[in-house]
C-alpha positions as CSV (number, residue, x, y, z in Angstrom):
1,M,11.2,-9.7,-33.3
2,F,13.1,-12.8,-33.9
3,E,12.3,-14.1,-30.6
4,G,13.6,-17.6,-29.7
5,L,16.5,-17.3,-32.3
6,P,20.4,-17.1,-31.6
7,A,21.2,-13.1,-31.6
8,A,24.1,-14.0,-33.4
9,L,21.9,-15.0,-36.3
10,H,19.7,-12.5,-36.6
11,P,19.7,-10.5,-39.7
12,P,21.6,-9.5,-42.0
13,L,22.8,-13.1,-42.3
14,D,26.3,-13.8,-43.2
15,L,25.8,-17.1,-45.3
16,A,28.4,-19.2,-46.5
17,L,29.6,-19.4,-50.4
18,A,31.6,-21.0,-53.2
19,K,34.5,-20.3,-55.2
20,A,33.8,-20.9,-59.0
21,V,36.3,-24.1,-60.5
22,E,36.0,-25.1,-64.1
23,S,35.1,-28.9,-63.5
24,I,33.8,-31.3,-60.9
25,P,36.6,-31.8,-59.0
26,R,37.7,-35.7,-58.5
27,G,38.2,-36.9,-54.8
28,D,37.9,-35.3,-52.1
29,V,39.5,-31.7,-52.0
30,L,37.4,-30.2,-49.4
31,S,37.6,-31.4,-45.4
32,G,36.0,-34.9,-45.7
33,S,34.3,-36.7,-48.2
34,S,32.7,-34.8,-51.1
35,V,29.4,-34.0,-51.1
36,F,27.8,-32.8,-54.4
37,E,24.2,-30.6,-54.8
38,M,22.9,-29.0,-57.8
39,K,23.1,-25.0,-57.8
40,F,19.6,-24.0,-58.5
41,D,18.9,-20.9,-60.1
42,G,16.8,-18.6,-57.8
43,F,17.8,-15.8,-55.0
44,R,19.7,-17.4,-52.3
45,A,18.0,-16.7,-48.7
46,G,18.4,-17.0,-45.3
47,C,15.0,-18.4,-43.9
48,L,14.4,-17.5,-40.0
49,V,11.4,-18.8,-37.8
50,G,11.0,-17.4,-34.6
51,S,8.0,-17.8,-32.0
52,D,6.9,-14.5,-33.0
53,G,6.9,-15.2,-37.1
54,A,9.0,-16.0,-40.4
55,W,11.6,-14.2,-42.7
56,L,13.4,-14.1,-45.7
57,Y,16.8,-12.4,-45.7
58,S,18.9,-12.2,-49.3
59,R,22.6,-12.6,-48.4
60,Q,22.9,-8.8,-48.8
61,G,20.6,-8.3,-46.0
62,K,17.6,-7.2,-47.6
63,D,14.1,-8.8,-46.3
64,L,12.5,-10.3,-49.2
65,S,9.3,-11.2,-47.0
66,R,6.7,-9.4,-48.3
67,Y,7.2,-10.4,-51.8
68,F,7.1,-14.3,-50.7
69,P,4.0,-14.6,-48.8
70,D,3.3,-17.8,-50.2
71,V,6.6,-19.4,-49.1
72,L,6.4,-18.2,-45.6
73,N,2.9,-19.5,-45.0
74,S,4.1,-22.8,-45.7
75,V,7.0,-21.9,-43.8
76,R,5.3,-21.5,-40.5
77,E,3.1,-24.6,-40.9
78,Q,6.0,-26.8,-41.6
79,I,9.0,-25.4,-39.7
80,P,9.1,-25.1,-35.9
81,P,10.5,-21.9,-34.2
82,G,13.9,-21.6,-33.1
83,V,15.2,-22.9,-36.9
84,V,17.0,-20.9,-39.4
85,V,17.6,-22.6,-42.6
86,D,20.2,-21.5,-45.8
87,G,18.2,-22.2,-49.2
88,E,17.4,-21.0,-52.8
89,V,13.9,-19.4,-53.3
90,V,13.2,-20.4,-56.9
91,A,10.0,-20.6,-59.1
92,W,8.8,-22.9,-62.0
93,S,7.1,-22.1,-65.2
94,G,6.6,-24.9,-67.8
95,G,9.2,-27.8,-66.2
96,R,12.5,-25.4,-65.6
97,L,13.0,-22.6,-63.6
98,N,11.6,-19.1,-64.1
99,F,14.2,-16.6,-62.7
100,E,12.0,-13.6,-64.5
101,A,9.2,-14.5,-62.4
102,L,11.7,-14.1,-59.3
103,Q,12.3,-10.6,-60.5
104,M,9.0,-9.3,-61.7
105,R,8.0,-9.9,-57.8
106,L,10.8,-7.7,-56.6
107,V,9.4,-4.8,-58.4
108,S,5.8,-5.4,-58.6
109,S,3.3,-3.3,-56.6
110,R,1.2,-4.8,-53.4
111,A,-1.8,-4.9,-55.5
112,A,0.1,-6.7,-58.2
113,L,1.8,-9.3,-56.3
114,P,-1.2,-11.4,-55.9
115,E,-1.8,-12.1,-59.4
116,L,2.2,-12.6,-59.8
117,I,2.2,-15.6,-57.1
118,R,-0.9,-17.2,-59.0
119,K,0.7,-17.4,-61.9
120,S,3.8,-18.5,-60.8
121,P,4.0,-19.8,-57.1
122,A,7.6,-19.8,-55.4
123,S,9.1,-22.7,-53.6
124,L,12.4,-22.6,-51.1
125,V,14.4,-25.4,-51.8
126,V,16.7,-25.9,-48.2
127,F,20.1,-27.3,-48.3
128,D,21.6,-26.2,-44.7
129,V,20.5,-25.4,-41.2
130,L,21.9,-22.9,-39.0
131,A,19.9,-23.3,-35.9
132,V,18.0,-25.8,-34.3
133,A,15.5,-25.6,-31.5
134,G,17.0,-22.1,-30.9
135,Q,20.8,-23.2,-31.1
136,D,23.4,-22.5,-33.4
137,T,24.6,-25.3,-35.2
138,R,27.0,-23.8,-37.8
139,G,29.8,-24.9,-35.6
140,L,29.0,-29.0,-36.7
141,Q,30.2,-30.2,-39.4
142,F,28.2,-30.6,-42.4
143,R,27.7,-34.2,-42.3
144,D,25.9,-33.6,-39.0
145,R,24.2,-30.4,-40.2
146,R,22.7,-32.7,-42.9
147,A,21.1,-35.6,-41.0
148,L,19.3,-32.5,-38.9
149,L,18.3,-30.9,-41.8
150,E,17.0,-34.2,-43.0
151,E,15.1,-35.1,-39.9
152,L,13.8,-31.9,-40.0
153,A,12.4,-32.5,-43.5
154,R,10.6,-35.5,-42.9
155,G,7.0,-34.6,-44.3
156,W,7.7,-31.8,-46.1
157,V,5.3,-31.0,-48.6
158,P,5.8,-28.3,-51.4
159,P,6.4,-25.3,-51.5
160,L,9.3,-26.9,-49.3
161,H,12.0,-28.8,-50.5
162,L,15.1,-30.4,-49.2
163,S,18.2,-29.9,-51.8
164,P,19.0,-33.3,-53.5
165,A,22.8,-34.5,-51.9
166,T,25.0,-37.4,-53.2
167,H,28.6,-38.6,-52.6
168,D,28.7,-40.0,-56.3
169,R,30.6,-37.4,-58.5
170,A,28.9,-39.9,-61.6
171,L,25.4,-39.2,-60.6
172,A,26.5,-35.3,-60.1
173,A,28.2,-34.9,-63.9
174,T,25.1,-36.2,-64.9
175,W,23.0,-33.8,-63.3
176,F,25.5,-31.3,-65.0
177,D,25.0,-32.4,-68.3
178,E,21.2,-33.2,-68.0
179,M,19.4,-30.8,-65.5
180,T,20.8,-27.8,-67.1
181,A,17.5,-27.8,-69.4
182,T,15.6,-27.1,-66.2
183,G,17.5,-24.2,-65.1
184,V,19.8,-25.8,-62.6
185,E,22.8,-23.7,-62.9
186,G,25.6,-26.2,-62.3
187,I,26.9,-28.3,-59.2
188,V,28.0,-27.1,-55.8
189,I,30.9,-29.5,-53.9
190,K,31.4,-29.1,-49.8
191,G,33.3,-31.4,-47.6
192,E,31.7,-33.4,-45.2
193,G,33.5,-32.2,-42.5
194,Q,33.1,-28.4,-43.1
195,T,32.0,-26.3,-39.9
196,Y,29.5,-23.3,-41.7
197,E,31.6,-20.6,-41.6
198,P,30.4,-16.9,-43.9
199,R,33.3,-17.4,-46.7
200,R,33.5,-18.9,-49.6
201,I,34.3,-22.6,-48.1
202,W,32.4,-24.5,-50.9
203,L,33.1,-25.1,-54.7
204,K,31.2,-24.4,-57.5
205,V,30.9,-25.2,-61.4
206,K,28.9,-23.8,-63.6
207,S,27.7,-24.4,-67.0
208,R,30.6,-22.9,-69.2
209,N,29.0,-20.5,-71.2
210,A,27.2,-18.4,-68.1
211,L,29.1,-15.6,-66.6
212,D,28.5,-13.0,-64.3
213,V,29.8,-9.7,-65.6
214,V,29.5,-6.1,-64.4
215,L,27.4,-4.0,-67.3
216,A,28.4,-0.5,-66.5
217,A,27.6,1.6,-69.8
218,V,25.5,0.9,-72.9
219,I,25.9,2.2,-76.1
220,G,23.0,4.4,-76.9
221,P,20.6,6.2,-75.0
222,M,19.5,4.9,-71.5
223,E,16.1,4.8,-72.5
224,Q,16.7,2.9,-75.3
225,P,20.0,0.9,-75.2
226,R,21.4,-0.7,-78.5
227,A,24.1,-3.0,-76.7
228,A,25.8,-3.6,-73.3
229,V,29.4,-2.8,-72.7
230,V,30.4,-5.5,-69.8
231,G,33.5,-5.1,-67.4
232,L,35.4,-7.7,-65.1
233,P,38.0,-7.3,-62.4
234,V,41.7,-7.3,-63.4
235,D,44.4,-6.0,-61.9
236,G,42.2,-4.2,-59.0
237,R,39.9,-1.9,-61.3
238,L,36.9,-3.2,-63.5
239,R,38.1,-3.3,-66.8
240,I,35.9,-2.9,-69.8
241,V,36.3,-6.6,-71.5
242,G,33.6,-6.8,-74.0
243,R,30.3,-5.6,-75.6
244,S,26.9,-7.4,-76.0
245,A,25.2,-8.3,-78.9
246,P,23.2,-5.3,-80.5
247,L,20.0,-5.6,-78.3
248,T,16.5,-5.9,-80.0
249,A,14.0,-3.2,-79.1
250,R,12.2,-5.1,-76.2
251,A,15.8,-6.1,-75.2
252,G,16.4,-3.3,-74.6
253,R,13.4,-1.5,-73.2
254,D,13.4,-4.6,-70.7
255,L,17.2,-3.5,-70.1
256,A,16.4,0.1,-69.6
257,T,13.9,-0.5,-66.5
258,Y,17.1,-1.1,-64.7
259,L,19.5,1.5,-65.7
260,R,20.4,4.1,-63.8
261,P,22.6,7.0,-63.6
262,P,26.0,6.6,-61.7
263,R,25.9,7.6,-58.2
264,G,29.7,8.5,-58.1
265,K,32.4,8.3,-59.7
266,H,32.6,5.9,-62.5
267,P,35.7,4.0,-63.3
268,W,35.2,4.2,-67.4
269,P,35.3,7.3,-69.4
270,Q,32.3,8.6,-71.5
271,E,34.4,7.8,-75.1
272,I,36.8,5.4,-75.6
273,S,38.8,3.6,-78.4
274,D,37.2,1.1,-80.5
275,R,40.3,-0.6,-80.0
276,V,39.1,-0.9,-76.4
277,L,36.3,-2.9,-77.2
278,D,38.5,-5.4,-79.4
279,R,37.7,-7.5,-82.5
280,F,33.8,-7.3,-82.1
281,T,33.1,-4.0,-82.3
282,K,31.6,-2.6,-85.6
283,E,32.4,0.7,-84.9
284,S,35.5,2.6,-86.0
285,G,37.1,5.7,-84.2
286,P,36.3,6.5,-80.7
287,V,32.9,5.0,-79.2
288,S,30.7,7.0,-77.1
289,L,29.2,5.3,-73.9
290,T,26.6,6.4,-71.9
291,L,27.8,5.0,-68.2
292,V,25.2,3.7,-65.8
293,E,25.6,2.7,-62.1
294,P,27.0,-0.7,-62.2
295,L,25.0,-3.7,-62.2
296,V,25.4,-7.4,-62.5
297,V,24.1,-9.1,-65.7
298,E,24.7,-12.8,-66.9
299,V,25.9,-13.4,-70.6
300,S,26.4,-16.5,-72.4
301,A,29.9,-16.0,-74.1
302,D,31.9,-18.8,-76.1
303,V,34.6,-18.0,-73.4
304,A,37.0,-17.4,-76.1
305,W,39.3,-14.7,-74.0
306,S,42.1,-12.8,-76.0
307,G,43.9,-12.1,-72.2
308,R,42.4,-8.7,-72.1
309,A,39.0,-9.0,-73.6
310,F,36.4,-11.5,-74.9
311,R,37.1,-12.3,-78.8
312,H,33.6,-12.0,-80.0
313,S,30.6,-10.4,-78.6
314,V,28.1,-11.9,-76.0
315,R,24.7,-12.5,-75.4
316,L,22.9,-10.7,-72.9
317,T,20.7,-13.4,-71.2
318,R,19.3,-11.7,-68.1
319,V,20.0,-9.0,-65.3
320,R,20.5,-9.9,-61.7
321,P,19.7,-6.9,-59.7
322,E,19.9,-9.0,-56.1
323,L,23.9,-9.5,-56.4
324,P,26.5,-6.8,-55.4
325,P,29.2,-6.0,-58.8
326,V,31.8,-5.9,-55.8
327,E,31.0,-9.5,-55.8
328,V,31.9,-10.5,-59.5
329,T,35.1,-12.4,-59.7
330,L,37.4,-12.8,-62.9
331,P,36.2,-16.6,-64.1
332,E,39.6,-19.4,-63.6
333,G,41.5,-19.1,-66.7
334,F,41.1,-15.8,-67.3
335,A,43.7,-14.1,-65.7
C-alpha cells in the first residue's frame, strides 16, 4: 500500500491549517506576497496517488476512499503515481455547494451509495501539492508548489478542479461578498514564501454569521431535542455560551441522528440556572439538560456577545461530524 510515495506522507496526513481573522488583511502579512483563495464548503482531504492505488484521507486520519469512488476514479485517470495533493471534497447541487450531500455519503450503506453518487456527484478542488514524482515538496515555498500544481492540473477535467487563486485583494473581497451565495465560506490567505507545515500557518476569513461551536447538551429528550445548548472554549474549559432557537420537529429528528450519550466525564452539569443561558432563554428557574457526547455544529448568529455568552439565541444550520470538538477555538473579538 502507498507504493511510490514518501514514507513521511503515508496516512495519517498532517495538513496545514488556517487561523481565523476578522477581515481580509491589507498588505503582505505572511512570508512573501499574499495569495487569496476561496474557502470551499466541503470535506478537507489529502489525496494520495501511489503506483498501487489512490486514496482520500480526512485531516483526522479517516479513510474516506470508499465514500467517494467517483472522485478517485477520476484521480487515477488524471493524476500520475507518486503525487500527494491537499484539497476539498465538495458536492454541487442547484448551483451551490451541498454539504448535506457529503454528510449523507458518510452514513450511507454500500447499497445506497450509487444512488447518492448519481444524484450528487462529488468533486475535488485542489489547492496544494505535497509530493510530485515520489518526492516530498513540502519544503518548497508556496509559489513553487503552486507552479508545480498548475502544471499538474493542466488539462484536468471535472470532477478534478484547480482552486482559483489571486494576488488581487479587491478581487478576493469580491469573492467574499458575492460567492457566499454559492456556498463558498470565505477566503484563505497564504504567503508565497511559506513552506508547508502541519500547523495554523495560513489565515482565513469566514462569513461573520457562520461560527463553529460545540454542542454538548440539548433541551428535551435525545430522541427529539427541542433546542441545542452550545459552548466555546473559554479560560481553558468548555463553557456554555448559548442555546439555539426552538428546533422544528424535523430539525430535532435530524439532529437526533448525530446525538450519542456521553462516553466519559462531561464538562457540564445536568441542571443549570436560567442565568447561565443569559437573556435569550424562556425558561425560569433551573433548566434540565440532556447531556450528549460533544460534537461540532455550525450556527448562524448575530455575534452579539455579552463577554460570557451570546445575547440572543443562535440558529443551528448544520452538524459538522467530520470536525473534532477540541479544534473549535474562541473567535477573535470574543475573549
